[in-house]
C-alpha positions as CSV (number, residue, x, y, z in Angstrom):
1,X,31.5,27.1,-7.5
2,X,32.4,23.6,-8.8
3,X,31.6,23.0,-12.4
4,X,29.9,19.9,-13.6
5,X,32.9,19.0,-15.7
6,X,34.9,18.6,-12.5
7,X,32.6,16.0,-11.0
8,X,33.9,12.4,-10.6
9,X,33.3,9.9,-13.3
10,X,30.1,8.3,-11.8
11,X,28.3,11.7,-12.0
12,X,29.2,11.9,-15.7
13,X,28.1,8.3,-16.2
14,X,24.7,9.0,-14.6
15,X,24.1,11.8,-17.1
16,X,25.3,9.7,-20.1
17,X,22.7,7.0,-19.1
18,X,19.9,9.5,-19.7
19,X,21.4,10.5,-23.1
20,X,22.0,6.9,-24.2
21,X,18.3,5.9,-23.5
22,X,17.5,7.5,-26.8
23,X,18.9,5.2,-29.5
24,X,16.8,6.1,-32.6
25,X,17.9,8.6,-35.3
26,X,17.5,12.3,-34.4
27,X,14.6,12.6,-37.0
28,X,12.4,10.6,-34.6
29,X,12.4,13.4,-32.1
30,X,10.4,15.9,-34.2
31,X,6.8,14.8,-34.7
32,X,5.6,17.8,-36.5
33,X,7.0,21.1,-37.9
34,X,8.2,23.5,-35.2
35,X,5.5,25.9,-34.2
36,X,5.2,29.1,-32.2
37,X,3.7,29.0,-28.7
38,X,-0.1,29.1,-28.7
39,X,-0.3,28.2,-32.4
40,X,-3.1,25.8,-33.3
41,X,-2.7,23.9,-36.5
42,X,-4.5,21.1,-38.2
43,X,-2.8,17.7,-38.7
44,X,-1.4,17.0,-42.2
45,X,-3.3,14.9,-44.7
46,X,-3.4,11.2,-43.7
47,X,-1.0,8.9,-45.6
48,X,-2.0,5.8,-47.5
49,X,-1.5,2.5,-45.8
50,X,1.9,1.0,-46.3
51,X,4.0,-2.0,-45.3
52,X,6.6,-1.5,-42.6
53,X,8.8,-3.5,-40.3
54,X,7.3,-4.2,-36.8
55,X,9.5,-1.6,-35.1
56,X,8.7,1.0,-37.8
57,X,5.0,0.2,-37.4
58,X,5.2,0.9,-33.6
59,X,7.1,4.1,-34.2
60,X,4.7,5.3,-36.9
61,X,1.7,4.6,-34.6
62,X,3.4,6.6,-31.8
63,X,4.2,9.5,-34.1
64,X,0.6,9.5,-35.4
65,X,-0.8,9.5,-31.9
66,X,1.4,12.4,-30.9
67,X,0.2,14.5,-33.8
68,X,-3.4,13.8,-33.1
69,X,-3.2,14.4,-29.3
70,X,-1.5,17.7,-30.0
71,X,-4.6,19.2,-31.6
72,X,-7.5,17.2,-30.0
73,X,-8.4,16.2,-26.5
74,X,-7.8,12.6,-25.5
75,X,-11.5,11.6,-25.6
76,X,-11.9,13.0,-29.2
77,X,-9.1,10.8,-30.7
78,X,-10.1,7.2,-31.6
79,X,-8.2,4.1,-32.4
80,X,-9.4,4.5,-36.0
81,X,-8.0,8.0,-36.1
82,X,-4.6,6.8,-35.0
83,X,-4.5,3.9,-37.4
84,X,-5.7,6.1,-40.3
85,X,-3.1,8.8,-39.6
86,X,-0.4,6.1,-39.6
87,X,-1.7,4.5,-42.8
88,X,-2.3,1.2,-40.9
89,X,-5.3,-1.0,-39.9
90,X,-7.2,-0.7,-36.6
91,X,-6.2,-4.2,-35.4
92,X,-2.5,-3.2,-35.5
93,X,-3.1,-0.6,-32.8
94,X,-4.5,-3.2,-30.5
95,X,-1.8,-5.7,-31.5
96,X,1.1,-3.4,-30.6
97,X,-0.4,-1.3,-27.8
98,X,-3.6,-2.8,-26.6
99,X,-5.7,0.2,-27.6
100,X,-5.7,4.0,-27.4
101,X,-4.5,4.3,-23.8
102,X,-1.5,2.0,-24.5
103,X,-0.3,4.0,-27.5
104,X,-0.9,7.3,-25.6
105,X,1.3,6.1,-22.7
106,X,4.0,4.8,-25.0
107,X,4.0,8.1,-26.8
108,X,4.3,10.0,-23.5
109,X,7.2,7.8,-22.4
110,X,9.0,8.4,-25.7
111,X,8.7,12.2,-25.6
112,X,9.8,12.0,-21.9
113,X,12.9,10.0,-23.0
114,X,13.7,12.6,-25.7
115,X,13.3,15.7,-23.5
116,X,15.4,14.2,-20.6
117,X,18.1,13.2,-23.0
118,X,18.1,16.7,-24.5
119,X,18.4,18.3,-21.1
120,X,21.2,15.9,-20.1
121,X,23.2,16.6,-23.3
122,X,22.8,20.3,-22.9
123,X,24.2,20.2,-19.4
124,X,27.2,18.1,-20.5
125,X,27.9,20.4,-23.4
126,X,27.8,23.5,-21.2
127,X,28.8,22.4,-17.7
128,X,29.6,25.8,-16.3
129,X,26.1,27.1,-17.3
130,X,24.2,23.8,-17.0
131,X,21.0,25.2,-15.5
132,X,20.3,27.8,-18.3
133,X,21.5,25.2,-20.9
134,X,19.0,22.6,-19.6
135,X,16.1,25.1,-19.5
136,X,17.0,26.1,-23.1
137,X,16.9,22.5,-24.2
138,X,13.6,21.9,-22.5
139,X,12.0,24.9,-24.2
140,X,13.5,24.1,-27.5
141,X,12.0,20.6,-27.3
142,X,8.5,21.5,-26.2
143,X,8.3,24.3,-28.8
144,X,9.3,21.9,-31.6
145,X,7.1,19.2,-30.2
146,X,4.2,20.8,-28.3
147,X,2.5,17.5,-28.0
148,X,5.2,16.5,-25.6
149,X,5.9,16.6,-21.9
150,X,3.7,19.6,-21.0
151,X,1.1,19.9,-23.7
152,X,-0.2,16.4,-23.2
153,X,-1.3,17.4,-19.7
154,X,-3.9,19.8,-20.9
155,X,-6.0,16.8,-22.2
156,X,-6.6,15.5,-18.7
157,X,-5.6,12.3,-17.1
158,X,-6.4,8.7,-17.8
159,X,-8.7,6.8,-15.4
160,X,-5.8,4.8,-14.0
161,X,-3.6,7.9,-13.7
162,X,-0.9,6.0,-15.5
163,X,0.0,9.1,-17.5
164,X,0.5,11.1,-14.3
165,X,2.8,8.3,-13.0
166,X,4.8,8.5,-16.2
167,X,5.2,12.2,-15.9
168,X,6.3,11.9,-12.3
169,X,8.9,9.4,-13.4
170,X,10.2,11.9,-15.9
171,X,10.3,14.5,-13.2
172,X,12.3,12.1,-11.0
173,X,14.9,11.7,-13.8
174,X,15.2,15.4,-14.2
175,X,15.6,15.6,-10.4
176,X,18.5,13.2,-10.6
177,X,20.2,15.3,-13.3
178,X,20.0,18.4,-11.1
179,X,21.2,16.6,-8.0
180,X,24.2,15.2,-10.0
181,X,25.1,18.8,-11.1
182,X,24.6,20.2,-7.5
183,X,26.4,17.3,-5.9
184,X,25.0,17.7,-2.3
185,X,27.1,16.4,0.6
186,X,24.4,13.9,1.6
187,X,20.8,12.8,1.1
188,X,18.4,15.7,1.9
189,X,14.6,15.2,1.8
190,X,14.3,19.0,2.0
191,X,16.5,19.6,-1.0
192,X,14.7,17.0,-3.1
193,X,11.3,18.4,-2.1
194,X,12.3,21.9,-3.1
195,X,13.7,20.7,-6.4
196,X,10.6,18.7,-7.2
197,X,8.4,21.7,-6.5
198,X,10.6,23.8,-8.9
199,X,10.4,21.1,-11.6
200,X,6.6,21.2,-11.3
201,X,6.7,25.0,-11.6
202,X,8.8,24.7,-14.8
203,X,6.2,22.2,-16.2
204,X,3.3,24.5,-15.3
205,X,4.8,27.7,-16.6
206,X,6.0,26.0,-19.7
207,X,2.5,24.7,-20.4
208,X,1.2,28.3,-20.0
209,X,3.8,29.6,-22.4
210,X,2.8,27.0,-25.0
211,X,-0.9,27.7,-24.8
212,X,-0.8,31.5,-24.5
213,X,2.7,32.7,-25.4
214,X,3.0,34.4,-22.0
215,X,5.2,35.0,-20.1
216,X,7.7,35.0,-23.0
217,X,10.4,32.4,-23.3
218,X,13.0,35.1,-22.5
219,X,11.2,36.1,-19.4
220,X,10.9,32.4,-18.3
221,X,14.5,31.7,-18.9
222,X,15.5,34.6,-16.7
223,X,12.8,34.1,-14.0
224,X,12.9,30.3,-13.4
225,X,16.6,30.2,-12.4
226,X,16.0,33.1,-10.0
227,X,13.0,31.4,-8.6
228,X,15.1,28.3,-8.0
229,X,17.8,30.4,-6.2
230,X,15.1,32.0,-4.1
231,X,13.5,28.8,-2.9
232,X,16.8,27.1,-2.3
233,X,17.9,30.2,-0.3
234,X,14.9,30.0,1.9
235,X,15.4,26.2,2.4
236,X,19.1,26.8,3.2
237,X,18.1,28.3,6.5
238,X,16.6,25.0,7.6
239,X,18.8,22.4,5.8
240,X,22.6,22.1,5.8
241,X,22.7,20.2,2.5
242,X,20.7,22.8,0.7
243,X,23.0,25.5,2.1
244,X,26.0,23.6,0.8
245,X,24.7,23.5,-2.8
246,X,23.4,27.0,-3.0
247,X,26.8,28.5,-4.0
248,X,27.1,25.9,-6.8
249,X,24.0,27.1,-8.6
250,X,25.1,28.9,-11.8
251,X,24.1,32.6,-12.1
252,X,21.8,33.5,-15.0
253,X,23.6,34.2,-18.2
254,X,23.1,33.7,-21.9
255,X,23.6,30.2,-23.2
């Protein structure tokens, strides 16, 4: 099995690009205190209005939107709620984001950037066990930020489906990370399709874990790599590229 650390420089560079997309301080990544799966808490008391630089205003509005969308369906959160939570005026929400949908999509893009960067860094830090490390980073992130990649889905989709498009783009970025680690001998639609299906499975099962606490995180971190091995094993009978990468898939072991 070829470890990720032995890949040529362009593969490393592709993963570094995902990490480098997140430039702001680490404190930005946590939008609320870490919670246990299925925990339902009320937002903190809203702050008084304050003067901030434009970039800080944008970030404060995104953080406020994420807090509110964690505990309320999309339709129950208003522009006034987002502005009040951030300690700003209603016109500023329209000025920076054009309204509620705009700040929601921007918040979704940010949390996607954060989780993809976390997965990429985990794989680079533990190249021999990149699959388990990446899954661990994913679960760490959505547990600390349950308003993120998976939890936002429970609130439904916007009319224009722009939120689903953003989530699909995030899935494509995770797909590229996995393909970089597996390093297939050529382009394979079969392999890409199987991996996309597995990524959707991780998303769905992660959402269930957040909402109900079941299956447990330990069960998911054991089951999901084995499910990936199983579907790749089935596809390997029909696709040479998939057969070539199957031996490169790390075995399940503790991170």
